[in-house]
C-alpha positions as CSV (number, residue, x, y, z in Angstrom):
1,M,88.1,86.3,141.1
2,N,87.0,89.5,142.7
3,I,86.2,92.8,140.8
4,T,85.5,96.0,142.6
5,K,84.9,99.6,141.5
6,E,86.0,102.8,143.3
7,T,84.6,106.2,142.3
8,I,87.3,108.8,142.3
9,D,85.0,111.7,141.2
10,E,82.1,112.3,138.8
11,L,84.4,111.8,135.8
12,N,86.9,109.2,137.0
13,A,86.8,105.7,138.4
14,R,89.0,102.8,139.2
15,V,88.4,99.1,138.8
16,T,90.5,96.5,140.6
17,I,90.7,92.8,139.5
18,K,92.0,90.2,141.9
19,L,92.8,86.8,140.4
20,A,93.6,83.6,142.3
21,P,95.6,80.7,140.6
22,A,92.3,78.8,140.3
23,D,91.1,81.5,138.0
24,Y,93.8,81.4,135.4
25,Q,95.8,78.1,135.9
26,P,93.4,75.8,134.0
27,L,93.6,78.1,131.0
28,V,97.4,78.2,131.2
29,E,97.6,74.4,131.5
30,K,95.3,73.9,128.5
31,T,97.3,76.2,126.3
32,L,100.7,74.6,127.4
33,K,99.2,71.2,126.3
34,E,98.2,72.6,123.0
35,H,101.7,73.9,122.5
36,A,103.2,70.5,123.5
37,R,100.9,68.8,121.0
38,K,102.0,71.1,118.1
39,A,105.7,71.5,119.2
40,K,108.6,70.2,117.1
41,M,111.8,69.8,119.0
42,P,115.0,67.7,118.4
43,G,114.9,64.4,120.3
44,F,111.2,64.2,120.5
45,R,108.6,62.9,118.0
46,P,106.0,65.4,116.8
47,G,103.3,65.7,119.4
48,K,105.2,64.0,122.1
49,V,107.1,66.8,123.6
50,P,106.6,66.7,127.5
51,V,104.4,69.5,128.9
52,G,107.1,70.1,131.5
53,V,109.7,70.9,128.8
54,V,107.2,73.2,127.0
55,K,106.4,74.9,130.4
56,K,110.0,75.7,131.1
57,M,110.4,77.3,127.7
58,Y,107.0,79.1,127.2
59,G,105.4,79.0,130.7
60,P,105.8,82.8,131.7
61,S,104.9,84.1,128.2
62,V,101.8,81.8,128.0
63,L,100.8,82.9,131.6
64,V,101.1,86.6,130.6
65,D,99.0,86.0,127.5
66,E,96.3,84.1,129.2
67,V,96.0,86.5,132.1
68,N,95.8,89.5,129.8
69,K,93.1,87.9,127.7
70,M,91.2,87.2,130.9
71,L,91.6,90.7,132.3
72,G,90.3,92.2,129.1
73,N,87.3,90.0,128.9
74,K,86.4,90.4,132.5
75,L,86.9,94.1,132.6
76,Y,84.6,94.8,129.7
77,E,82.1,92.3,131.0
78,F,82.0,94.1,134.3
79,I,81.6,97.5,132.7
80,G,78.8,96.2,130.5
81,N,77.0,94.5,133.5
82,E,77.4,97.6,135.7
83,K,76.3,99.8,132.8
84,I,79.2,102.1,133.3
85,D,79.3,104.8,130.5
86,I,83.0,105.2,129.7
87,L,85.0,107.5,127.4
88,G,87.9,105.9,125.5
89,N,89.3,102.6,126.9
90,P,90.3,101.6,130.3
91,L,94.0,102.3,131.1
92,P,96.3,100.5,133.5
93,S,96.4,102.7,136.7
94,E,99.4,105.0,137.1
95,S,98.9,105.4,140.8
96,V,98.4,101.7,141.8
97,E,101.1,99.2,140.9
98,P,99.9,95.7,139.7
99,K,100.8,92.9,142.0
100,A,102.0,90.0,139.8
101,D,105.0,87.7,139.8
102,W,105.1,86.1,136.4
103,E,107.9,83.7,137.4
104,N,106.2,82.5,140.6
105,P,102.4,82.9,139.9
106,A,100.2,83.2,142.9
107,E,97.4,85.8,143.6
108,M,97.4,88.7,141.3
109,E,95.9,92.2,141.5
110,F,95.5,94.7,138.6
111,T,93.9,98.2,138.7
112,Y,92.5,100.2,135.7
113,D,91.5,103.8,135.5
114,L,88.2,104.7,133.7
115,G,87.1,107.9,132.2
116,L,83.4,108.4,132.8
117,A,81.0,110.0,130.4
118,P,79.5,113.2,132.0
119,K,75.8,113.9,132.5
120,I,74.5,116.5,130.0
121,D,71.6,119.0,130.6
122,L,70.5,120.6,127.3
123,E,68.8,123.9,127.2
124,L,66.7,124.3,124.1
125,G,64.5,127.0,125.3
126,K,63.8,130.6,124.1
127,N,67.4,131.4,123.5
128,F,67.8,128.6,121.0
129,K,67.1,130.7,117.9
130,F,69.0,131.3,114.7
131,E,68.9,133.0,111.3
132,H,68.1,130.5,108.4
133,Y,69.2,131.9,105.1
134,I,67.2,131.7,101.9
135,I,69.7,132.3,99.0
136,E,68.2,133.4,95.7
137,A,69.8,133.6,92.3
138,T,70.1,137.2,91.0
139,D,69.9,138.2,87.4
140,K,73.8,138.3,87.4
141,D,74.0,134.7,88.7
142,I,71.5,133.5,86.0
143,E,73.4,135.4,83.2
144,N,76.7,133.8,84.6
145,S,75.1,130.3,84.5
146,L,73.8,130.8,80.9
147,E,77.4,131.9,79.8
148,N,78.9,128.8,81.5
149,I,76.5,126.5,79.7
150,S,77.1,128.2,76.4
151,K,80.9,127.7,76.9
152,R,80.7,124.2,78.1
153,S,78.6,123.2,75.1
154,G,80.8,125.2,72.7
155,Q,83.5,124.0,70.3
156,M,87.1,124.8,69.9
157,V,87.9,126.4,66.5
158,E,91.3,126.9,65.0
159,H,92.6,130.4,64.3
160,D,95.9,131.8,62.9
161,T,96.2,134.8,65.3
162,I,96.2,134.7,69.1
163,A,93.6,136.5,71.0
164,D,92.7,136.7,74.7
165,N,91.5,133.4,76.3
166,D,92.9,131.3,73.5
167,L,94.4,127.8,73.9
168,V,97.8,127.8,72.2
169,R,100.1,124.9,71.6
170,V,103.8,125.8,71.5
171,Q,107.2,124.3,71.1
172,W,109.5,125.0,74.0
173,V,113.3,125.2,73.3
174,E,115.7,126.1,76.1
175,L,118.2,128.8,75.4
176,N,121.5,129.9,76.9
177,E,121.8,133.5,78.3
178,D,123.2,134.7,74.9
179,G,120.0,133.5,73.1
180,T,121.7,130.4,71.6
181,I,120.0,127.0,71.8
182,K,121.3,125.1,74.9
183,E,122.9,121.8,73.9
184,G,121.0,118.9,75.4
185,G,118.5,121.4,76.7
186,V,114.7,121.0,77.1
187,L,112.7,120.5,73.9
188,N,109.0,119.8,74.4
189,V,105.5,120.6,73.0
190,S,102.6,121.6,75.3
191,S,99.6,123.8,75.5
192,I,99.1,127.0,77.5
193,S,95.8,128.7,78.2
194,L,95.9,132.5,78.1
195,D,93.1,132.4,80.8
196,D,95.8,131.2,83.2
197,L,98.4,134.0,82.5
198,T,98.8,137.4,83.9
199,E,98.3,140.5,81.7
200,D,102.0,141.2,81.4
201,V,102.8,137.6,80.2
202,K,99.8,137.7,77.8
203,K,100.8,140.9,76.2
204,P,103.7,139.7,73.8
205,L,101.5,136.7,72.9
206,I,98.3,138.4,71.8
207,G,98.5,139.2,68.1
208,A,101.1,136.5,67.4
209,K,100.5,134.3,64.5
210,L,101.2,130.6,63.6
211,G,104.8,129.9,63.3
212,D,105.9,133.1,65.1
213,V,108.9,132.6,67.5
214,I,108.9,134.6,70.9
215,K,111.6,134.5,73.5
216,V,110.1,134.1,77.0
217,N,110.9,133.4,80.6
218,F,109.2,130.2,81.3
219,R,109.0,130.7,85.0
220,D,106.5,133.6,84.3
221,F,104.0,131.1,83.0
222,S,103.2,129.4,86.3
223,S,104.2,129.6,90.0
224,N,103.3,125.9,90.5
225,E,106.3,123.6,90.2
226,T,104.1,120.6,89.3
227,D,102.6,122.6,86.4
228,M,105.9,124.0,85.2
229,A,107.5,120.4,85.2
230,A,104.5,119.1,83.2
231,M,104.8,122.0,80.7
232,L,108.4,121.1,80.0
233,A,108.2,117.4,80.5
234,V,110.9,117.4,83.2
235,S,110.9,116.3,86.8
236,K,110.4,118.9,89.6
237,A,113.9,118.0,90.8
238,D,115.3,119.0,87.4
239,L,113.6,122.4,87.3
240,E,116.4,123.9,89.3
241,T,118.9,123.3,86.5
242,V,116.7,124.6,83.7
243,N,117.5,128.1,82.3
244,D,114.9,130.8,82.5
245,L,115.2,131.8,78.9
246,F,113.2,129.9,76.2
247,K,112.0,130.4,72.7
248,I,108.5,129.3,71.9
249,T,107.1,128.6,68.5
250,I,103.3,129.0,67.9
251,E,102.1,125.6,66.4
252,K,98.3,125.8,67.0
253,I,95.8,128.3,68.2
254,Q,92.3,127.3,69.3
255,R,89.5,129.6,70.4
256,L,86.3,128.5,72.1
257,T,83.1,129.4,70.1
258,P,80.2,129.4,72.6
259,A,77.2,127.4,71.6
260,E,73.9,129.2,70.8
261,L,71.3,128.8,73.5
262,N,68.6,127.4,71.2
263,E,66.1,124.6,70.8
264,E,68.8,122.2,69.5
265,L,70.9,122.7,72.7
266,F,68.0,122.5,75.0
267,K,67.0,119.1,73.4
268,K,70.5,117.9,73.8
269,M,70.7,118.9,77.5
270,Y,67.3,117.9,78.5
271,P,66.2,114.9,76.2
272,D,63.1,114.5,78.5
273,G,61.7,117.7,77.2
274,S,61.7,119.5,80.6
275,V,63.4,122.5,79.1
276,T,62.4,123.8,75.6
277,S,63.0,127.6,75.8
278,L,65.4,130.1,77.3
279,D,62.8,131.2,79.8
280,E,62.5,127.6,81.0
281,L,66.2,127.3,81.1
282,K,66.4,130.3,83.3
283,A,63.7,128.9,85.6
284,K,65.5,125.5,85.8
285,I,68.8,127.4,86.7
286,K,67.0,129.4,89.3
287,Q,65.6,126.2,90.9
288,D,68.8,124.3,90.8
289,Y,70.5,127.3,92.4
290,A,68.0,127.4,95.2
291,D,68.3,123.6,95.8
292,Y,72.1,123.8,96.0
293,F,72.1,126.7,98.4
294,V,69.6,124.9,100.6
295,K,72.4,122.6,101.5
296,E,74.8,125.5,102.0
297,S,72.4,127.4,104.2
298,D,71.7,124.2,106.2
299,R,75.4,123.7,106.6
300,K,75.7,127.2,108.2
301,L,72.7,126.6,110.3
302,K,74.2,123.3,111.6
303,N,77.5,125.1,112.4
304,D,75.7,127.9,114.2
305,M,73.7,125.4,116.2
306,V,76.8,123.3,117.1
307,L,78.7,126.4,118.3
308,S,75.8,127.6,120.3
309,L,75.3,124.1,122.0
310,L,79.0,123.8,122.7
311,K,79.1,127.3,124.2
312,N,76.0,127.1,126.2
313,T,76.0,123.5,127.4
314,K,78.1,122.7,130.5
315,I,80.0,119.5,129.7
316,E,82.9,118.5,131.9
317,L,85.3,115.8,130.6
318,P,88.0,113.7,132.3
319,D,90.6,115.7,130.4
320,E,93.8,114.2,131.9
321,F,92.5,110.7,131.4
322,L,91.6,111.4,127.8
323,K,95.0,112.9,127.0
324,R,96.6,109.7,128.4
325,W,94.4,107.6,126.3
326,L,95.1,109.5,123.2
327,L,98.8,108.8,123.6
328,T,98.0,105.1,123.3
329,I,95.9,104.9,120.0
330,G,96.7,104.8,116.4
331,E,99.5,103.0,114.6
332,K,101.7,106.0,114.8
333,K,101.5,107.1,118.4
334,A,101.2,110.9,119.0
335,S,103.7,112.7,121.3
336,K,102.5,114.4,124.4
337,E,103.1,117.8,122.7
338,E,101.0,116.8,119.8
339,V,98.1,115.6,122.0
340,D,98.2,118.9,124.1
341,Q,98.1,120.9,120.8
342,E,95.2,119.0,119.2
343,Y,93.2,118.3,122.4
344,P,91.0,121.4,122.3
345,N,89.7,120.4,118.8
346,Y,89.3,116.8,120.0
347,R,87.4,117.8,123.1
348,D,84.9,119.9,121.1
349,G,84.4,117.0,118.7
350,L,83.8,114.7,121.7
351,K,81.4,117.1,123.3
352,W,79.3,117.3,120.1
353,Q,79.3,113.5,119.8
354,L,78.0,113.2,123.4
355,I,75.3,115.7,122.7
356,E,74.2,113.8,119.5
357,N,74.3,110.5,121.3
358,K,72.0,112.0,124.1
359,I,69.5,113.2,121.5
360,I,69.6,109.9,119.6
361,R,69.2,107.8,122.8
362,E,66.4,109.9,124.5
363,N,64.4,110.4,121.4
364,D,64.7,106.9,120.0
365,I,66.1,108.2,116.7
366,K,66.9,105.3,114.4
367,V,68.0,104.8,110.7
368,S,66.1,101.8,109.3
369,H,67.5,99.3,106.8
370,D,65.3,100.8,104.0
371,E,66.4,104.4,104.9
372,L,70.0,103.2,104.6
373,K,69.4,101.7,101.2
374,D,67.7,104.9,100.1
375,G,70.6,106.8,101.3
376,V,73.0,104.6,99.2
377,R,70.6,105.0,96.2
378,D,70.7,108.8,96.5
379,Q,74.5,108.8,96.7
380,L,74.7,106.7,93.5
381,R,72.4,108.9,91.7
382,Q,74.5,111.9,92.7
383,Q,77.6,110.2,91.4
384,F,75.8,109.6,88.1
385,A,74.8,113.2,87.8
386,Y,78.3,114.5,88.8
387,Y,79.9,112.6,86.0
388,G,77.2,113.4,83.5
389,M,76.2,109.8,83.2
390,Q,72.7,108.5,82.3
391,Q,70.7,107.4,85.4
392,A,70.4,103.6,85.8
393,D,67.2,101.9,85.4
394,D,65.4,100.5,88.5
395,E,66.7,97.0,88.1
396,M,70.3,98.0,87.6
397,M,70.1,100.5,90.4
398,E,68.8,97.9,92.8
399,D,71.8,95.6,91.8
400,M,74.3,98.4,92.3
401,V,72.7,99.2,95.8
402,Q,73.0,95.5,96.8
403,K,76.7,95.5,95.9
404,F,77.3,98.9,97.6
405,M,75.8,97.5,100.8
406,Q,78.7,95.1,101.1
407,R,81.3,98.0,101.5
408,Q,81.1,98.3,105.2
409,E,83.2,101.4,105.7
410,E,81.3,103.5,103.0
411,V,77.9,102.3,104.3
412,K,78.8,103.3,107.8
413,K,79.7,106.8,106.6
414,I,76.2,107.0,105.0
415,N,74.6,105.7,108.1
416,D,76.4,108.3,110.2
417,Q,75.2,111.1,107.7
418,L,71.6,109.9,108.0
419,Y,71.8,110.0,111.8
420,D,73.4,113.5,111.6
421,Q,70.5,114.6,109.4
422,K,67.9,113.3,111.7
423,V,69.6,115.0,114.7
424,M,69.6,118.3,112.8
425,E,65.9,117.9,112.0
426,F,65.3,117.5,115.7
427,F,67.2,120.7,116.5
428,K,65.4,122.5,113.7
429,D,62.1,121.6,115.2
430,K,63.2,122.8,118.7
431,A,64.7,126.0,117.4
432,T,63.2,129.4,116.7
433,L,64.3,130.1,113.0
434,S,64.0,133.5,111.4
435,E,64.2,133.2,107.6
436,S,66.4,135.8,105.9
437,K,66.6,136.2,102.2
438,T,70.0,137.1,100.7
439,T,72.3,136.6,97.7
440,S,75.1,134.2,97.4
441,E,77.7,137.0,97.4
442,K,76.5,138.4,100.7
443,F,76.2,135.0,102.1
444,Y,79.8,134.0,101.3
445,E,81.0,137.4,102.6
446,M,79.3,136.6,105.9
447,L,81.0,133.2,106.0
448,A,84.4,134.7,105.3
449,K,83.9,137.2,108.2
450,E,83.0,134.5,110.6
451,N,86.0,132.3,109.6
452,A,88.5,135.2,109.6
């Protein structure tokens, strides 16, 4: 066996593998004997089929399989031994035809194209500077949060007259154009929230009482077909055959009575006693607000850094090779047109991955097993908090962490997130950051302009 490498340019190379019969024939003979030992054919006892018979039937296909396995193993072994940093996977060369006669095996020659990873020079000097936003809660933000807390903790109370923002249960009856009830038409009971309706649709409902009957166009109540179908208990396909005109009968009216922000509510929300007064609740909201927007601000900072590095770091890629490779991956192979269309996004993602890998490699950035477990633990705590569940005790949490660590794909995501965080901390240390205080409203206005 002879393996050689030819450098085409800085981003492309070619590897040629030459095989003699002595390289692959012993493997082929061994596999044929295995086939003969397991083969079941008429006229032969099990395990007694002559190798010559098996060779006539399966020889070429076995030869192809064994040679391909050998080529794959030797190719990647060569790439590893030579420390060749490649992108994607090797591809059979389009410019050099393989030399192989599968019916009359002799010396064979196969050539593969390689896409090479580029060398990257990062400039993190005086021009690597960014705005880092500190987003503070305004009085309006705090008042909105207090109002939401009061509503979430409130109770639904029944009334006999509809007012704005009520939740109303109605009976829907489908009508003909002349106002008569449609025979075999829709008959259903469901609830509608006046919060979701336009002012024109609300108008005839406000002031209506229990038992009142009102004619309506049901299509005015939503523009979402899934919601409309659920409202009438029909399939989306059947919506087209449903008449517009309905009569609704008011069966139940419910109105939210917000909870009082008092000591009883504070004790219910914070049984640990961390909040016992309205002023303490406002302070807690302000701190939670700041904690949340630290993540939002860091997300923008990361985006600004990524865009800056992609723009100012010269990274050449073997574009044509990568486009060829992208055509070969995935269960559902992409078309050339699809690859051409998506390639700019893929290229930027790959460039960023190469930058990250360079930082990780050159600065010996690692995520330890304990750090990974802590990351899993933090995610589980966040899930508890999101669903309003009580936090698990230490013993139960440790048991949950151990079970979670068996879920390889999800653990890999957390591992990647931790590496990403460490890389961003590295860039933060290298960057010149100017802190700017702003409000959430102005912050989101800025993001909208950048994304427009």
